[in-house]
C-alpha positions in Angstrom: 143.6 90.8 94.1 144.3 94.3 95.2 142.6 94.6 98.1 144.9 91.8 99.3 148.2 94.3 98.2 146.4 97.3 99.8 145.7 95.1 103.2 148.6 92.4 103.7 151.6 94.1 101.6 152.4 91.1 99.7 156.1 90.0 98.4 154.4 86.9 96.1 150.5 86.5 94.8 150.1 83.0 93.6 147.0 83.5 91.4 145.2 80.5 90.2 143.2 81.0 86.5 143.0 84.6 85.4 139.8 84.6 83.1 138.3 88.0 83.1 138.9 91.2 82.0 138.6 92.5 85.7 141.4 89.4 87.1 143.7 90.9 84.0 143.4 94.6 85.2 143.9 93.2 88.7 146.9 91.7 87.8 148.4 94.7 86.4 147.6 96.9 89.0 149.3 94.0 91.6 152.1 94.2 89.3 152.4 97.9 89.2 152.2 98.2 93.3 155.6 95.8 93.5 154.0 92.4 93.8 155.5 89.2 92.1 152.4 87.3 90.5 152.3 84.0 89.5 149.4 82.7 87.7 148.0 80.5 85.0 145.4 81.0 82.1 144.0 79.1 79.7 145.9 79.5 76.3 148.9 79.3 74.6 150.8 82.7 73.8 149.7 83.0 70.3 146.1 82.5 72.1 146.4 84.7 74.8 147.0 87.6 72.1 143.4 86.4 70.5 142.0 86.6 73.2 140.2 89.9 73.8 139.7 89.3 77.5 143.2 88.0 78.3 145.5 89.9 76.1 146.1 92.1 78.8 148.1 89.8 80.5 151.2 90.2 77.4 150.9 93.7 77.1 147.4 93.7 75.2 147.4 94.9 71.5 146.7 98.0 69.4 146.1 98.5 65.5 148.0 101.6 64.7 147.9 103.3 60.6 151.2 103.6 59.0 152.0 106.0 56.5 152.6 105.1 53.0 156.3 105.5 53.3 156.4 103.4 56.5 154.0 101.2 55.2 156.3 100.3 52.2 159.4 99.8 54.7 157.2 97.3 56.6 156.6 96.0 53.4 159.5 95.5 52.0 161.1 94.4 56.0 158.9 91.3 56.2 159.4 90.1 52.6 163.4 90.7 52.9 163.0 93.1 50.0 160.5 91.5 47.3 157.1 93.8 48.3 155.9 93.6 44.9 154.1 96.5 45.8 151.3 95.4 48.0 151.4 96.8 51.6 149.0 97.4 54.4 148.6 100.3 56.1 147.5 99.1 59.6 149.9 97.1 61.8 149.5 95.1 65.1 151.4 96.2 68.0 151.9 95.7 71.9 150.2 98.7 73.6 152.2 98.3 77.0 154.0 96.0 79.4 152.8 92.4 79.8 152.1 91.9 83.0 154.7 88.6 83.5 158.1 88.4 81.9 158.1 84.8 81.7 155.5 82.5 80.5 155.4 78.5 81.2 152.8 76.8 78.9 151.3 73.5 79.9 149.9 71.6 77.2 146.7 69.8 78.3 147.8 65.8 78.3 151.8 66.6 78.1 152.2 67.1 81.8 156.3 66.3 81.4 156.5 68.5 79.4 156.5 72.3 79.7 157.7 75.4 76.9 159.7 78.2 78.7 159.4 82.0 77.3 162.0 83.8 79.3 160.8 87.5 77.8 157.4 87.8 77.1 157.8 91.3 75.6 160.2 90.1 73.0 157.9 86.7 71.9 154.9 89.3 71.8 156.6 91.8 69.5 157.6 88.3 67.2 154.1 87.0 67.2 152.3 90.2 66.0 155.4 90.8 64.0 154.9 87.2 61.9 157.8 85.9 63.7 159.0 83.0 65.2 159.7 83.7 68.8 162.1 81.7 71.2 160.9 78.9 73.8 163.1 76.5 76.4 161.9 73.0 76.1 161.8 70.9 79.6 160.7 67.2 79.2 160.8 65.0 82.4 161.2 61.6 82.2 158.7 59.9 84.6 161.5 56.7 84.9 164.4 58.4 85.4 163.1 61.6 87.0 165.3 63.7 84.7 164.8 66.9 82.8 165.6 67.6 79.8 166.5 71.0 78.0 166.9 72.2 74.5 165.0 75.2 72.4 162.9 75.9 69.7 161.0 78.9 67.4 157.5 78.5 67.7 
């Protein structure tokens, strides 16, 4: 990927199946050089965050240690005021900018349905924070050739 950018200066790259850490890093480098990327990777957004090899596509994940006060505040915020005195001094957070701004999920066996996450950064932060994130659901009716839109929180 990087050699292609160096030798051909493309405006857009289409990549099939990013699956290895070298490919993740190459995609990140290509984006930093201003090339738009359309790519595929196996798994939905939550599974990408759990996959150590691919999580760099959505910004990566790091564990940070919180001080006592910050940990208590975090516990209260997560439990809406009812922390019951229990809190964790570690927290997972996004390490950097996602390689992709928009994520389109196509699930196996559901070729007429797509889930579109329009803000990958906000969605990743919500997942790491134990919250739901917003998606646009699109469904195509194969008989009528129309596409229906809906919104959901996952």
